[in-house]
C-alpha positions as CSV (number, residue, x, y, z in Angstrom):
1,M,128.4,80.0,114.6
2,S,127.0,81.3,111.4
3,E,128.1,83.8,109.1
4,F,123.9,85.6,109.2
5,D,124.0,85.5,112.9
6,S,124.8,89.6,113.2
7,V,122.8,90.2,109.7
8,S,120.3,92.7,111.2
9,T,119.8,95.8,108.8
10,P,119.5,96.1,105.4
11,D,123.1,97.2,105.0
12,D,124.4,94.3,106.5
13,V,123.0,91.9,103.6
14,L,123.8,94.7,101.0
15,K,127.5,94.4,102.2
16,L,127.8,90.3,101.7
17,A,126.1,90.9,98.7
18,Q,128.8,93.1,97.6
19,Q,131.6,90.4,99.4
20,R,130.3,87.6,97.2
21,T,129.7,89.6,93.5
22,G,132.6,92.2,93.8
23,Q,129.9,94.4,92.6
24,T,129.8,97.3,95.0
25,D,127.9,100.0,93.2
26,I,123.5,99.4,93.1
27,D,121.3,101.1,91.3
28,S,118.4,103.0,93.7
29,D,117.4,101.9,97.4
30,S,114.3,100.9,96.6
31,W,114.5,97.3,97.9
32,R,115.4,98.6,101.0
33,P,111.8,98.9,102.6
34,G,110.8,95.2,101.7
35,L,114.2,94.4,103.0
36,E,113.6,96.0,106.2
37,A,110.3,94.5,106.9
38,L,111.5,90.6,105.7
39,L,114.0,91.1,108.2
40,D,112.3,92.6,111.0
41,E,109.7,89.6,110.8
42,I,112.7,87.0,110.9
43,N,114.6,88.5,113.5
44,T,111.8,89.4,115.7
45,S,109.7,86.3,115.1
46,T,110.7,82.8,118.0
47,S,109.2,80.4,115.1
48,F,112.0,80.0,113.1
49,T,114.8,77.2,113.2
50,Q,118.8,78.5,112.9
51,H,118.4,76.4,109.7
52,G,115.8,78.5,108.3
53,R,116.3,82.0,109.8
54,D,120.1,81.0,107.8
55,R,118.4,79.9,104.5
56,I,116.2,83.5,104.1
57,I,119.2,85.4,104.9
58,G,121.1,82.9,102.4
59,D,117.8,83.7,100.0
60,A,118.3,87.8,100.6
61,V,122.1,87.6,99.7
62,N,121.4,86.3,96.6
63,A,118.6,87.9,95.7
64,L,120.5,91.4,96.3
65,A,123.8,90.1,94.4
66,R,121.8,89.2,91.5
67,R,120.2,92.9,91.1
68,L,124.5,94.2,92.2
69,Q,125.2,91.9,89.1
70,V,122.4,93.4,86.8
71,H,123.2,96.8,87.4
72,N,126.8,96.0,86.9
73,Y,125.9,94.8,83.7
74,I,123.9,97.8,82.8
75,Q,126.3,100.1,83.1
76,G,128.9,98.3,81.1
77,H,126.3,97.7,78.0
78,P,123.8,100.9,78.9
79,E,122.4,100.3,74.7
80,V,120.4,97.7,76.6
81,L,117.8,100.1,78.3
82,D,117.7,101.5,74.7
83,T,115.5,98.3,73.3
84,L,111.7,98.3,73.2
85,I,109.3,96.0,75.0
86,E,106.5,95.3,72.7
87,R,102.8,93.8,73.5
88,P,103.7,91.8,76.3
89,I,101.4,88.7,77.3
90,F,101.3,88.5,81.3
91,T,99.3,86.1,82.7
92,L,98.2,87.2,86.2
93,G,94.6,85.8,88.4
94,M,94.0,83.9,91.4
95,P,97.3,81.8,92.2
96,R,96.7,77.7,91.7
97,T,94.5,78.4,88.9
98,G,96.7,76.9,85.9
99,T,99.0,80.2,85.0
100,T,101.8,77.6,84.9
101,V,100.7,75.4,82.7
102,I,99.3,78.6,80.5
103,S,102.9,80.0,80.7
104,Y,104.4,76.3,79.4
105,L,102.0,76.2,76.6
106,L,102.9,79.8,75.3
107,D,106.8,78.8,75.8
108,Q,106.1,75.7,72.5
109,D,105.7,79.4,70.3
110,P,109.7,79.7,69.1
111,A,108.7,83.1,68.4
112,R,108.1,84.1,72.0
113,R,110.2,84.6,74.4
114,S,109.8,83.1,78.4
115,L,111.3,84.1,81.7
116,L,113.3,80.9,82.5
117,H,113.6,79.4,85.7
118,W,117.9,79.3,85.4
119,E,117.5,82.8,84.3
120,C,116.3,83.9,87.9
121,V,119.1,81.8,89.6
122,H,122.1,83.2,87.3
123,P,121.0,86.3,84.9
124,I,124.6,87.8,84.4
125,P,125.7,87.3,81.8
126,P,122.6,86.8,79.2
127,A,122.6,84.0,77.8
128,T,121.6,83.9,73.3
129,T,119.2,82.5,72.2
130,S,121.1,79.5,71.3
131,T,122.0,78.7,74.6
132,L,119.2,79.6,76.3
133,R,118.5,75.9,77.8
134,S,122.0,74.1,76.5
135,D,124.1,77.0,78.8
136,P,126.4,75.5,81.1
137,R,124.7,76.6,84.2
138,C,121.1,75.6,82.5
139,L,122.1,72.2,82.2
140,A,124.3,72.2,86.0
141,L,120.7,73.7,87.8
142,L,119.6,70.6,85.1
143,E,121.5,68.1,86.8
144,E,120.3,69.0,90.9
145,Q,116.7,68.9,89.7
146,K,116.9,65.6,88.1
147,Q,119.1,63.9,91.4
148,M,116.1,65.6,93.0
149,L,113.2,64.7,91.3
150,T,114.6,61.0,91.7
151,F,113.7,61.3,95.5
152,V,110.4,62.8,95.1
153,K,109.6,60.1,93.3
154,K,111.1,57.5,94.8
155,A,109.1,58.9,98.3
156,K,105.9,59.3,96.9
157,M,106.2,62.8,98.2
158,P,103.5,65.4,96.4
159,L,104.7,68.4,94.6
160,P,102.0,71.4,94.5
161,H,104.7,73.3,92.0
162,W,107.2,72.4,90.0
163,E,109.4,74.4,87.6
164,D,111.8,73.1,85.4
165,A,114.9,74.6,85.1
166,D,114.7,75.6,81.6
167,G,111.1,75.6,81.6
168,P,109.6,79.4,82.5
169,T,108.8,80.8,85.9
170,E,107.1,83.4,87.7
171,C,107.9,87.6,87.6
172,M,108.6,87.1,90.9
173,F,111.9,86.0,90.8
174,I,112.7,89.4,89.5
175,H,110.5,91.5,92.3
176,N,112.0,89.1,94.9
177,Q,115.0,91.5,94.2
178,D,113.3,94.8,94.8
179,F,111.8,92.2,98.1
180,K,108.3,92.9,96.7
181,G,107.2,89.5,96.4
182,L,105.1,86.9,98.0
183,S,107.5,84.5,97.6
184,W,109.2,86.4,100.5
185,D,105.7,85.9,102.1
186,S,105.6,81.4,101.6
187,Y,108.6,81.1,103.8
188,L,107.0,83.6,107.1
189,S,105.2,83.3,110.1
190,S,102.8,86.0,110.4
191,S,101.2,88.0,107.7
192,R,103.0,91.4,108.6
193,Y,105.1,90.9,105.2
194,A,101.7,90.4,103.0
195,E,100.0,93.1,104.3
196,W,102.5,95.4,103.8
197,L,103.6,94.2,100.4
198,I,98.9,94.8,99.0
199,N,98.4,97.2,101.2
200,E,101.5,99.7,101.3
201,A,104.3,98.9,99.1
202,D,104.7,101.0,96.1
203,M,105.7,98.6,92.9
204,T,106.0,101.1,90.7
205,S,110.1,100.4,91.2
206,T,110.0,96.6,90.8
207,Y,107.6,97.1,87.7
208,Q,110.5,99.0,86.8
209,Y,113.3,96.6,87.8
210,Q,111.9,94.2,86.0
211,K,112.1,96.1,82.8
212,R,115.3,96.6,82.5
213,Y,115.8,93.0,83.4
214,L,113.6,92.1,80.2
215,Q,116.0,94.2,78.2
216,V,119.1,92.8,80.2
217,L,118.0,89.4,78.9
218,Q,116.4,89.8,75.6
219,S,119.6,91.9,74.4
220,H,121.4,88.8,72.8
221,A,117.8,86.5,73.3
222,P,115.4,88.4,71.8
223,G,111.1,87.8,71.4
224,A,107.6,88.8,72.1
225,W,107.9,88.1,75.9
226,N,105.6,85.9,77.6
227,L,105.0,86.4,81.6
228,K,103.0,85.7,84.6
229,M,102.8,85.9,88.0
230,P,99.4,85.4,89.7
231,S,100.1,88.5,92.0
232,H,100.3,90.8,88.8
233,S,96.2,90.5,89.2
234,V,97.1,92.7,92.4
235,H,98.9,95.9,90.7
236,I,97.8,96.2,87.5
237,D,97.8,99.7,87.0
238,A,101.8,99.7,88.4
239,L,101.4,97.3,85.9
240,L,100.5,99.2,83.0
241,A,102.7,102.1,83.9
242,V,105.4,100.4,82.9
243,F,103.9,98.5,80.8
244,P,101.5,100.5,78.5
245,D,101.1,98.1,76.0
246,A,100.9,94.8,77.9
247,R,98.4,92.1,76.9
248,L,96.6,90.4,80.0
249,I,95.2,86.8,80.2
250,W,93.2,86.5,83.3
251,A,92.9,82.9,84.8
252,H,89.7,82.3,86.7
253,R,89.4,79.3,89.0
254,D,86.2,78.1,91.5
255,P,88.3,80.5,93.6
256,Y,87.5,78.2,97.0
257,K,89.5,75.4,95.5
258,A,92.0,77.8,94.4
259,T,92.2,79.2,98.1
260,G,92.9,75.8,99.9
261,S,95.2,74.6,96.7
262,L,97.3,78.3,97.8
263,C,97.4,76.8,101.9
264,N,99.0,73.8,101.0
265,L,101.1,75.1,99.0
266,W,102.6,77.3,101.9
267,K,103.2,74.0,103.6
268,L,106.3,72.9,102.5
269,P,108.2,76.3,102.1
270,K,107.3,77.1,105.8
271,S,108.5,73.2,107.2
272,M,111.5,74.0,106.1
273,V,112.4,77.1,108.3
274,M,110.2,77.1,110.8
275,K,110.1,75.1,113.7
276,P,108.3,71.5,114.0
277,D,104.5,72.3,115.7
278,V,104.3,75.9,115.7
279,M,102.3,76.5,112.0
280,D,99.4,77.9,112.6
281,L,97.1,76.4,110.0
282,E,94.8,78.9,110.8
283,A,96.4,81.7,110.9
284,M,97.6,80.6,107.2
285,G,93.8,80.6,106.3
286,R,93.2,84.0,107.0
287,N,96.3,85.2,105.3
288,A,95.4,82.8,102.5
289,M,92.0,84.5,102.6
290,R,93.1,87.9,102.4
291,Q,95.3,88.3,99.9
292,M,92.5,85.8,98.0
293,Q,90.6,89.2,98.5
294,A,92.8,91.5,97.3
295,H,93.6,89.0,94.0
296,V,89.9,89.3,92.7
297,E,89.2,92.4,93.8
298,R,91.9,94.3,92.6
299,P,91.7,93.2,89.1
300,L,88.1,94.2,88.9
301,R,87.9,97.6,89.9
302,A,91.4,97.7,87.4
303,R,88.5,96.1,84.4
304,E,86.3,99.2,85.3
305,R,89.2,101.5,84.6
306,I,90.5,99.9,81.5
307,G,88.2,98.1,79.9
308,D,87.2,94.7,79.6
309,D,89.1,93.8,76.5
310,R,92.4,94.7,78.0
311,F,91.7,91.2,78.8
312,F,91.1,87.8,77.8
313,H,89.9,85.3,79.9
314,M,90.8,82.3,80.6
315,Y,88.8,79.4,82.9
316,Y,90.6,76.8,84.5
317,H,88.1,73.8,83.6
318,D,88.5,74.7,79.8
319,M,92.5,75.1,79.9
320,M,92.0,71.0,81.8
321,T,89.5,69.8,79.4
322,A,90.2,71.1,76.2
323,P,93.6,73.1,76.5
324,M,94.3,73.8,73.1
325,D,91.0,75.1,72.1
326,V,92.0,77.7,74.6
327,M,94.9,78.5,73.1
328,R,94.2,79.1,69.7
329,R,91.2,81.9,70.8
330,I,94.6,83.4,72.8
331,Y,96.0,83.9,69.7
332,D,93.1,85.1,68.1
333,W,93.0,87.6,71.0
334,A,96.3,88.1,70.1
335,G,96.1,88.6,67.3
336,D,99.0,86.5,66.8
337,E,99.3,83.2,64.3
338,L,99.4,80.2,66.1
339,K,101.3,77.9,63.9
340,P,100.4,74.4,63.4
341,D,104.5,73.7,64.2
342,T,103.5,75.3,67.1
343,E,99.9,73.6,68.0
344,A,102.0,70.2,67.2
345,R,104.3,71.1,70.1
346,M,102.2,72.4,72.4
347,Q,100.2,69.1,72.3
348,K,103.1,67.2,72.9
349,W,104.1,69.1,75.9
350,L,101.0,67.9,77.1
351,A,101.1,64.6,76.2
352,E,104.1,64.7,78.4
353,H,103.0,66.7,81.2
354,P,99.8,65.4,82.8
355,Q,98.2,66.7,85.6
356,D,99.9,65.1,89.0
357,R,102.4,63.4,87.4
358,F,104.0,63.4,91.2
359,A,101.8,62.3,93.9
360,P,98.6,63.5,94.2
361,N,98.0,66.3,97.0
362,A,95.1,66.1,99.4
363,Y,93.3,69.3,101.7
364,S,91.0,71.0,102.4
365,L,89.9,73.9,103.3
366,D,88.7,72.9,107.3
367,Q,92.3,72.3,108.3
368,Y,93.0,75.9,107.8
369,G,90.0,76.8,109.6
370,L,88.4,78.2,106.6
371,S,84.5,77.0,105.1
372,V,82.7,77.9,101.9
373,Q,80.7,79.8,104.1
374,A,82.7,82.0,105.1
375,L,84.3,82.4,102.1
376,Q,81.7,83.0,100.3
377,P,80.7,87.2,100.9
378,I,84.6,87.8,99.3
379,F,84.1,86.2,96.2
380,A,80.3,86.9,96.0
381,E,80.8,89.1,93.4
382,Y,83.4,87.7,92.0
383,L,82.2,84.1,91.0
384,A,78.8,86.7,90.1
385,T,80.7,88.3,86.9
386,F,82.1,85.4,85.8
387,D,80.6,82.0,84.4
388,I,82.8,80.0,86.6
389,E,82.1,76.2,87.3
390,L,82.9,75.0,91.0
391,E,85.1,71.7,91.6
392,G,82.5,70.5,94.7
393,T,83.2,70.7,98.3
394,V,86.9,71.4,99.7
């Protein structure tokens, strides 16, 4: 018997989050539509194990608990909402295009402020500048990760994506507290939630919540924000409505390779919550194809509206072969100073974090019912617009 067996509505999740935190007041109802779509999926599909269903609902309770805590903190410290978030950098693009590397390199600049992984797990109370990487909550999570990595390396398991507890994470893990984030889709058995999120959801409330969240975090640890999430590219208009002076780094990569990599990324989380042998790889391929289409077409249309000068175009091949040259050009474009000590820290980080430091990943498009030929019409305009180096057959 699980405490989540009777969970069927957003109010059921809210009640559990309130019990967990001791907080009852929440800032708005903007989180309800996404949570309702999520619950509809897990309560009507037969694909999930009991453990898997419990895990997703547990994650939902935790996400809403964090929102309750953030709101309660703001109620007690309303002055945080008077602080400005000026000229933040947002890195976006298709998933699997090198956005993680660039966020870690920008994080080496002490003048910048990254959204750290542990801060999306334990946001309240916010850390200070001096405790951003020494807070006991951060250290405890790092120790958990250390044990996990020991197992992963011993088993020679491939890890398509990894984030250190004290390193930059994606805005996705703020957005999932408004239940409008593709991180939820990575655990689901169908594309219903993703299609709702991309085609119907109003993301304005999500960016407004993100702004408040960042204002709380910067209240004791300020800095120029360095933020990243590939799917910002799907919601540029909503982003700019809330962050009008945002600077946008658009990461580009061979879209065929990136699509295969996205499918490969999903296999692990889905296998953790779904019954054996029910994972439909071809359905995953169709979902990835539709998501990738939005990730190239939406920013192309936004670029027409707002102009190309709002973007820095970062090419995956350049980042893999000459990363420091890319970083120097980013700083020139942004009008910021790349100091020698920051450059030295970036080079040190690169030396300590080679690509595929875990077991290498192997994947191909045909595993997911896809092919370069089938994807060509989707990516034709994107490839004709930008000088992207193709990486070979996938």
